[in-house]
C-alpha positions as CSV (number, residue, x, y, z in Angstrom):
1,M,0.3,-0.1,-0.6
2,L,2.7,2.6,0.8
3,K,4.5,1.9,-2.6
4,T,1.0,2.8,-3.9
5,F,0.5,5.7,-2.2
6,I,3.9,6.8,-2.5
7,I,3.9,6.4,-6.8
8,M,0.1,8.0,-6.5
9,M,1.7,11.3,-5.2
10,L,4.1,11.3,-7.6
11,A,1.6,10.7,-10.6
12,V,-0.7,12.9,-8.9
13,T,1.7,15.8,-8.7
14,A,3.4,15.7,-11.8
15,G,-0.2,15.7,-13.4
16,T,-1.2,18.6,-11.5
17,V,1.9,20.6,-12.1
18,G,1.6,19.8,-15.9
19,D,-2.1,20.7,-15.6
20,I,-1.1,24.0,-14.5
21,L,1.2,24.6,-16.9
22,L,-1.2,24.1,-19.7
23,A,-3.4,26.7,-18.1
24,K,-1.2,29.5,-17.9
25,G,0.4,28.5,-21.2
26,M,-2.9,28.8,-22.9
27,K,-4.0,32.0,-20.5
28,E,-0.8,33.2,-22.2
29,M,-1.8,32.8,-26.0
30,G,-5.4,34.3,-24.7
31,D,-8.9,32.8,-26.0
32,I,-8.5,30.7,-29.2
33,S,-12.2,29.7,-29.8
34,A,-13.2,32.8,-32.0
35,M,-10.0,32.6,-34.2
36,S,-9.3,32.1,-38.3
37,L,-7.9,29.1,-39.8
38,R,-4.9,31.0,-40.2
39,G,-4.9,32.3,-35.9
40,I,-5.9,28.7,-35.3
41,L,-2.3,27.3,-37.5
42,N,-0.5,30.3,-35.3
43,A,-2.0,29.3,-32.2
44,A,-1.0,25.7,-32.4
45,Y,3.0,26.8,-33.7
46,Q,2.8,28.8,-30.5
47,A,2.0,26.4,-28.7
48,L,4.5,23.5,-30.1
49,T,7.3,26.4,-29.0
50,N,5.9,27.6,-26.0
51,P,7.9,26.4,-23.0
52,K,5.3,26.2,-20.3
53,L,2.8,24.0,-22.6
54,I,6.5,22.0,-23.4
55,V,7.3,20.7,-19.7
56,G,3.6,20.9,-18.8
57,T,3.0,18.3,-21.7
58,A,5.8,16.4,-20.6
59,M,4.4,16.3,-17.2
60,L,1.3,15.0,-17.5
61,A,2.7,12.5,-19.8
62,I,5.3,11.3,-16.7
63,F,1.9,11.2,-14.8
64,F,0.1,8.5,-17.6
65,F,3.3,6.1,-17.3
66,L,3.5,6.3,-13.1
67,W,-0.5,5.9,-14.0
68,L,0.4,2.8,-15.7
69,A,2.1,1.4,-13.2
70,V,-0.2,1.7,-10.5
71,L,-3.1,0.1,-12.4
72,S,-0.6,-3.0,-13.2
73,W,-0.2,-3.9,-9.5
74,E,-3.6,-2.0,-7.6
75,D,-7.2,-1.9,-8.1
76,L,-8.5,0.9,-10.0
77,S,-11.3,0.7,-7.0
78,V,-8.2,2.2,-4.8
79,A,-6.2,4.0,-7.1
80,L,-8.9,6.1,-9.5
81,P,-9.9,7.9,-5.7
82,M,-6.7,8.9,-5.1
83,Q,-6.0,10.6,-8.3
84,A,-8.6,12.9,-6.1
85,L,-5.7,14.3,-3.8
86,N,-5.4,16.4,-7.6
87,Y,-8.0,18.6,-6.3
88,V,-5.9,19.8,-3.8
89,L,-2.9,20.2,-5.3
90,V,-5.0,22.2,-8.4
91,A,-6.8,24.5,-5.7
92,F,-3.6,25.6,-4.1
93,L,-1.8,26.1,-6.9
94,A,-4.1,27.3,-9.3
95,Q,-4.9,30.1,-6.2
96,F,-1.3,30.8,-5.4
97,Y,0.3,30.7,-8.7
98,L,-2.7,31.6,-11.3
99,G,-4.5,33.9,-8.6
100,E,-7.8,32.4,-9.2
101,H,-10.1,32.5,-6.2
102,V,-10.4,29.1,-3.9
103,S,-13.4,30.0,-2.5
104,P,-14.4,28.1,1.5
105,L,-17.3,26.6,-0.1
106,R,-14.8,24.9,-2.8
107,W,-11.9,23.7,0.2
108,T,-15.1,22.5,1.9
109,G,-15.6,20.2,-0.9
110,I,-11.9,19.3,-1.5
111,A,-12.2,18.5,2.1
112,L,-15.6,16.5,1.6
113,V,-13.0,14.7,-1.4
114,C,-10.3,14.3,1.0
115,V,-12.0,12.4,3.6
116,G,-13.3,10.2,0.8
117,V,-10.0,9.1,-0.3
118,M,-9.3,7.9,3.1
119,L,-12.1,5.8,4.2
120,I,-11.6,4.2,0.2
121,T,-7.5,3.7,1.1
122,K,-8.8,2.5,4.3
123,S,-11.0,-0.1,3.0
124,S,-8.5,-1.1,1.0
125,S,-6.1,-2.7,3.9
126,S,-9.1,-4.5,5.4
């Protein structure tokens, strides 16, 4: 169980950092939803050369391969809820790195998710 927890924490951290970097990089690029074909091609080139997007994608690839390792030995019904710990890291980094407002109600919901994850994790060792 400790091996699963450590690998999952590495995976969740890599995935969270990847998500935060992708969000930061895309916010810097601006809204691409109403672009012309030329604008979309330009945005694609910018995305392929943006260091935040490149590192973010690499971190998500690390998450993916760590996740595959966990799935090779742990039950999905235990491993998947452990991914929910990502919510804590995302909220924390979004607030402090991206400058997003995370309301007390959202923190309360995140805490409830964490309690659920602890209950599920505890049930796997029974």
